[in-house]
One Martini backbone bead per residue (centre of mass of N, CA, C, O) as a GRO file, in nm:
protein
  224
    1UNK     BB    1   0.099   0.034   0.017
    2UNK     BB    2   0.078   0.347   0.034
    3UNK     BB    3   0.194   0.614   0.175
    4UNK     BB    4   0.105   0.823   0.410
    5UNK     BB    5   0.034   1.176   0.346
    6UNK     BB    6   0.111   1.473   0.529
    7UNK     BB    7   0.017   1.819   0.495
    8UNK     BB    8   0.158   2.078   0.726
    9UNK     BB    9   0.168   2.300   0.492
   10UNK     BB   10   0.049   2.645   0.442
   11UNK     BB   11   0.139   2.692   0.105
   12UNK     BB   12   0.070   2.777  -0.228
   13UNK     BB   13   0.369   2.728  -0.349
   14UNK     BB   14   0.371   2.429  -0.272
   15UNK     BB   15   0.514   2.151  -0.445
   16UNK     BB   16   0.461   1.787  -0.464
   17UNK     BB   17   0.632   1.513  -0.559
   18UNK     BB   18   0.524   1.162  -0.600
   19UNK     BB   19   0.713   0.850  -0.560
   20UNK     BB   20   0.628   0.496  -0.585
   21UNK     BB   21   0.819   0.190  -0.526
   22UNK     BB   22   0.787  -0.165  -0.550
   23UNK     BB   23   0.964  -0.456  -0.561
   24UNK     BB   24   1.270  -0.396  -0.566
   25UNK     BB   25   1.622  -0.328  -0.656
   26UNK     BB   26   1.958  -0.290  -0.554
   27UNK     BB   27   2.194  -0.155  -0.793
   28UNK     BB   28   2.339  -0.108  -1.063
   29UNK     BB   29   2.330   0.073  -1.326
   30UNK     BB   30   2.243   0.106  -1.633
   31UNK     BB   31   2.356   0.181  -1.943
   32UNK     BB   32   2.128   0.383  -2.001
   33UNK     BB   33   2.175   0.566  -1.752
   34UNK     BB   34   2.470   0.627  -1.798
   35UNK     BB   35   2.427   0.772  -2.068
   36UNK     BB   36   2.239   0.995  -1.961
   37UNK     BB   37   2.441   1.109  -1.754
   38UNK     BB   38   2.663   1.183  -1.954
   39UNK     BB   39   2.495   1.387  -2.119
   40UNK     BB   40   2.419   1.577  -1.884
   41UNK     BB   41   2.705   1.643  -1.792
   42UNK     BB   42   2.793   1.779  -2.055
   43UNK     BB   43   2.584   2.005  -2.042
   44UNK     BB   44   2.659   2.127  -1.745
   45UNK     BB   45   2.980   2.163  -1.830
   46UNK     BB   46   2.933   2.389  -1.987
   47UNK     BB   47   3.026   2.715  -1.990
   48UNK     BB   48   2.712   2.827  -2.055
   49UNK     BB   49   2.597   2.704  -1.803
   50UNK     BB   50   2.277   2.750  -1.623
   51UNK     BB   51   2.051   2.803  -1.410
   52UNK     BB   52   1.741   2.880  -1.389
   53UNK     BB   53   1.655   3.159  -1.217
   54UNK     BB   54   1.356   3.122  -1.162
   55UNK     BB   55   1.381   2.839  -1.043
   56UNK     BB   56   1.599   2.881  -0.830
   57UNK     BB   57   1.458   3.111  -0.664
   58UNK     BB   58   1.188   2.962  -0.606
   59UNK     BB   59   1.306   2.735  -0.433
   60UNK     BB   60   1.439   2.908  -0.218
   61UNK     BB   61   1.181   3.055  -0.123
   62UNK     BB   62   1.017   2.801  -0.033
   63UNK     BB   63   1.235   2.714   0.181
   64UNK     BB   64   1.179   3.008   0.340
   65UNK     BB   65   0.877   3.013   0.456
   66UNK     BB   66   0.989   2.989   0.784
   67UNK     BB   67   1.310   3.116   0.776
   68UNK     BB   68   1.500   2.968   0.613
   69UNK     BB   69   1.843   2.934   0.501
   70UNK     BB   70   1.894   2.875   0.143
   71UNK     BB   71   2.221   2.876   0.189
   72UNK     BB   72   2.502   2.746   0.128
   73UNK     BB   73   2.483   2.464   0.323
   74UNK     BB   74   2.144   2.513   0.262
   75UNK     BB   75   2.115   2.444  -0.013
   76UNK     BB   76   1.986   2.291  -0.253
   77UNK     BB   77   2.060   1.979  -0.370
   78UNK     BB   78   2.091   2.048  -0.683
   79UNK     BB   79   2.325   2.252  -0.637
   80UNK     BB   80   2.529   2.054  -0.530
   81UNK     BB   81   2.519   1.863  -0.772
   82UNK     BB   82   2.617   2.057  -0.987
   83UNK     BB   83   2.894   2.116  -0.860
   84UNK     BB   84   2.993   1.821  -0.863
   85UNK     BB   85   2.973   1.765  -1.167
   86UNK     BB   86   3.157   2.000  -1.258
   87UNK     BB   87   3.409   1.901  -1.104
   88UNK     BB   88   3.422   1.602  -1.224
   89UNK     BB   89   3.253   1.566  -1.516
   90UNK     BB   90   3.048   1.383  -1.345
   91UNK     BB   91   2.885   1.140  -1.210
   92UNK     BB   92   2.824   0.985  -0.897
   93UNK     BB   93   2.795   0.661  -0.895
   94UNK     BB   94   2.599   0.437  -0.681
   95UNK     BB   95   2.287   0.371  -0.753
   96UNK     BB   96   1.994   0.338  -0.906
   97UNK     BB   97   1.831   0.527  -0.716
   98UNK     BB   98   2.030   0.765  -0.686
   99UNK     BB   99   2.076   0.812  -0.991
  100UNK     BB  100   1.790   0.886  -1.062
  101UNK     BB  101   1.762   1.119  -0.871
  102UNK     BB  102   1.999   1.291  -0.990
  103UNK     BB  103   1.903   1.312  -1.277
  104UNK     BB  104   1.622   1.444  -1.228
  105UNK     BB  105   1.714   1.681  -1.055
  106UNK     BB  106   1.901   1.816  -1.271
  107UNK     BB  107   1.711   1.826  -1.518
  108UNK     BB  108   1.465   1.983  -1.335
  109UNK     BB  109   1.562   2.164  -1.095
  110UNK     BB  110   1.524   1.961  -0.830
  111UNK     BB  111   1.468   1.871  -0.523
  112UNK     BB  112   1.531   1.533  -0.378
  113UNK     BB  113   1.385   1.276  -0.205
  114UNK     BB  114   1.516   0.943  -0.109
  115UNK     BB  115   1.353   0.655   0.035
  116UNK     BB  116   1.318   0.395   0.260
  117UNK     BB  117   0.999   0.283   0.318
  118UNK     BB  118   1.065   0.031   0.505
  119UNK     BB  119   1.168   0.244   0.748
  120UNK     BB  120   0.898   0.348   0.801
  121UNK     BB  121   0.682   0.491   1.063
  122UNK     BB  122   0.434   0.528   0.896
  123UNK     BB  123   0.367   0.822   0.826
  124UNK     BB  124   0.421   1.109   0.613
  125UNK     BB  125   0.536   1.431   0.712
  126UNK     BB  126   0.498   1.766   0.608
  127UNK     BB  127   0.715   1.997   0.771
  128UNK     BB  128   0.848   2.190   1.028
  129UNK     BB  129   1.123   2.243   1.186
  130UNK     BB  130   1.254   2.243   1.490
  131UNK     BB  131   1.462   2.392   1.714
  132UNK     BB  132   1.618   2.087   1.796
  133UNK     BB  133   1.644   1.967   1.517
  134UNK     BB  134   1.810   1.669   1.378
  135UNK     BB  135   2.051   1.500   1.149
  136UNK     BB  136   2.220   1.249   1.000
  137UNK     BB  137   2.379   1.263   0.653
  138UNK     BB  138   2.652   1.094   0.710
  139UNK     BB  139   2.928   0.889   0.777
  140UNK     BB  140   3.072   1.130   0.950
  141UNK     BB  141   2.828   1.267   1.135
  142UNK     BB  142   2.681   1.491   1.014
  143UNK     BB  143   2.469   1.773   1.079
  144UNK     BB  144   2.129   1.868   1.033
  145UNK     BB  145   1.971   2.163   1.072
  146UNK     BB  146   1.597   2.208   1.098
  147UNK     BB  147   1.528   2.486   1.153
  148UNK     BB  148   1.265   2.601   0.947
  149UNK     BB  149   1.243   2.351   0.776
  150UNK     BB  150   1.178   2.124   0.547
  151UNK     BB  151   1.019   1.811   0.641
  152UNK     BB  152   1.040   1.462   0.684
  153UNK     BB  153   0.811   1.270   0.888
  154UNK     BB  154   0.794   1.017   1.144
  155UNK     BB  155   0.625   0.848   1.361
  156UNK     BB  156   0.535   0.953   1.652
  157UNK     BB  157   0.390   1.240   1.582
  158UNK     BB  158   0.608   1.316   1.374
  159UNK     BB  159   0.911   1.302   1.542
  160UNK     BB  160   1.088   1.189   1.275
  161UNK     BB  161   1.318   1.318   1.101
  162UNK     BB  162   1.437   1.215   0.737
  163UNK     BB  163   1.396   1.471   0.539
  164UNK     BB  164   1.492   1.692   0.253
  165UNK     BB  165   1.595   1.954   0.023
  166UNK     BB  166   1.906   1.916   0.117
  167UNK     BB  167   1.903   1.660   0.324
  168UNK     BB  168   1.930   1.327   0.423
  169UNK     BB  169   1.892   1.074   0.625
  170UNK     BB  170   2.052   0.784   0.718
  171UNK     BB  171   1.803   0.618   0.828
  172UNK     BB  172   1.655   0.623   0.504
  173UNK     BB  173   1.852   0.532   0.323
  174UNK     BB  174   1.971   0.372   0.029
  175UNK     BB  175   2.040   0.026   0.022
  176UNK     BB  176   2.120  -0.273   0.010
  177UNK     BB  177   1.792  -0.448   0.026
  178UNK     BB  178   1.604  -0.266  -0.079
  179UNK     BB  179   1.239  -0.244  -0.209
  180UNK     BB  180   1.126   0.040  -0.107
  181UNK     BB  181   1.019   0.361  -0.256
  182UNK     BB  182   1.051   0.725  -0.189
  183UNK     BB  183   0.972   1.031  -0.358
  184UNK     BB  184   1.047   1.389  -0.314
  185UNK     BB  185   0.941   1.678  -0.477
  186UNK     BB  186   1.051   2.024  -0.483
  187UNK     BB  187   0.828   2.303  -0.541
  188UNK     BB  188   0.723   2.605  -0.723
  189UNK     BB  189   0.480   2.815  -0.858
  190UNK     BB  190   0.690   3.046  -0.944
  191UNK     BB  191   0.866   2.821  -1.147
  192UNK     BB  192   0.629   2.594  -1.167
  193UNK     BB  193   0.432   2.389  -1.310
  194UNK     BB  194   0.234   2.125  -1.271
  195UNK     BB  195   0.326   1.988  -1.535
  196UNK     BB  196   0.632   1.991  -1.476
  197UNK     BB  197   0.617   1.816  -1.223
  198UNK     BB  198   0.477   1.575  -1.354
  199UNK     BB  199   0.706   1.513  -1.552
  200UNK     BB  200   0.915   1.443  -1.334
  201UNK     BB  201   0.752   1.219  -1.203
  202UNK     BB  202   0.723   1.035  -1.452
  203UNK     BB  203   1.026   0.991  -1.495
  204UNK     BB  204   1.089   0.877  -1.220
  205UNK     BB  205   0.899   0.633  -1.235
  206UNK     BB  206   1.012   0.501  -1.489
  207UNK     BB  207   1.313   0.472  -1.395
  208UNK     BB  208   1.276   0.329  -1.122
  209UNK     BB  209   1.132   0.082  -1.235
  210UNK     BB  210   1.343  -0.004  -1.443
  211UNK     BB  211   1.598  -0.022  -1.250
  212UNK     BB  212   1.450  -0.215  -1.016
  213UNK     BB  213   1.182  -0.384  -1.108
  214UNK     BB  214   0.942  -0.233  -1.015
  215UNK     BB  215   0.636  -0.088  -0.884
  216UNK     BB  216   0.409   0.150  -0.939
  217UNK     BB  217   0.200   0.315  -0.675
  218UNK     BB  218   0.297   0.628  -0.722
  219UNK     BB  219   0.201   0.939  -0.913
  220UNK     BB  220   0.219   1.273  -0.787
  221UNK     BB  221   0.059   1.590  -0.704
  222UNK     BB  222   0.100   1.820  -0.438
  223UNK     BB  223  -0.177   1.923  -0.408
  224UNK     BB  224  -0.478   1.807  -0.543
   0.00000   0.00000   0.00000
């Protein structure tokens, strides 16, 4: 069954794309995805490439809706990804799920969370991070401070933040052995039409199902 999603943020600018795939497998990406990533890397590494400013600024503004500073170390995930690809000259290929996430994120200029939904405890709530909330986002033990940021939370009374448009928690990241996946795409009506977000959702669903061998159980844009 699809994960229950509660939207606890009342801001008309926020659009969320949701993709869920079940009964898949985590492994290396296919040659087809590698080729697509190579082509996109070449495009974004061109000297004259830059993110669409309307889209870039609209995402940053919607991330700031509760007062969060979406700049510097807290800039949206796709901006970190762009910088990394331009520095490397290629994508850092990790596994099929993460690679699909990174490809769609950079292609559509949207931050995306991708989580192992088998590790979620109950519903997933999209809310604002509390004063003292944080989580570990990498193997080095670095902490993401969540105060005033958009977060994905689960557990009793949605008390366990585990993802967001900047960095996701190690607690629900996808590793070998995962079989069920949920992706959340973060967009703003100021820079993206609903149709554009749906297009990103549809591509994410198609690629994630193809790469994992799983079944798409939801592809939608919220709020309905």
